[in-house]
Structure formats: structure tokens, C-alpha cells
C-alpha positions, 0 to 999 in steps of 0.5 A: 500500500503506497502512502499516497492513497492513504492520505492523498484521498482523504480531505482530513488534512488542509495541509501536509508533508512527507518524507521518504528516501528514494534509497531502496535501502533506506524505507525512512518515512515522516509523515506531517499532516495538519487537521482543521480539528483535534477530532479529524487530527484523530481521524488522520492518525487512526489511518497512519496507524493502519498505514503502518499496521498495514506496512508491518504486515505486508512489507515486512518480507519484501524488506527484509530481502533487501534491506533487513536492517531497516526492519528495525525502523518499521518495528520502531515507527509511531503515530503522534497527535500534537494538538491539531497535528499528526505527525507519522515516523519509520526512523531509527529511534535518534532519527525520530526524537529529533523529528518530534523535538523539532516539532514539538519546539516549532509548535510551543 
């Protein structure tokens, strides 16, 4: 399931940014979404959680076949709600923490 099909079709967010690596040996991915309300943010978070669960279930074997070390990122994928913002990360913990720390500082 490609990220575009999960989020582009929804009108729940009014702005978004999705970063993903184009390097085949790197599955880094970050999505940041702004919603008009906390209720919509919760719906976006649910979509992000489903997206991650689908990746963990359906893409794991494929990722293991070409970049086995990257599965740790998939195992540690997270979704955060910060007010009306939703952030999901598929990153190593240090990178994830840097992204979340930066978002928290920007939203203060």
C-alpha cells in the first residue's frame, strides 16, 4: 500500500508534508499533517496507524529481502498527535526523537 493512496484521497487534512527516502536501502519516512480540528487529527492518526500496520504486515518480508537492517525502523514506527498536527515516523529512534523534538519546539 503506497502512502499516496492512504492520505491524498482524504480531505481530513488541510496541509501535509510527506518525506520518504528514494534510496532503495533506506525506508525512512515521515508524514506531518495539519487538521482543522482535534477530531480530524484523531482520524488522520487512525489512518496513519493503519498504514503502518499494513506496512508491518505486508511489506516486512520484502524489506527484509533487500534491506534487513531497515526492519528495525518498521518495528519502531510511531504516530503522534500534537494538538491539530499528526506526525508519523518510520525512522531509527535517534532520528525519530530529533523530528519529534523539532516539531514540539515549533509548535510551542
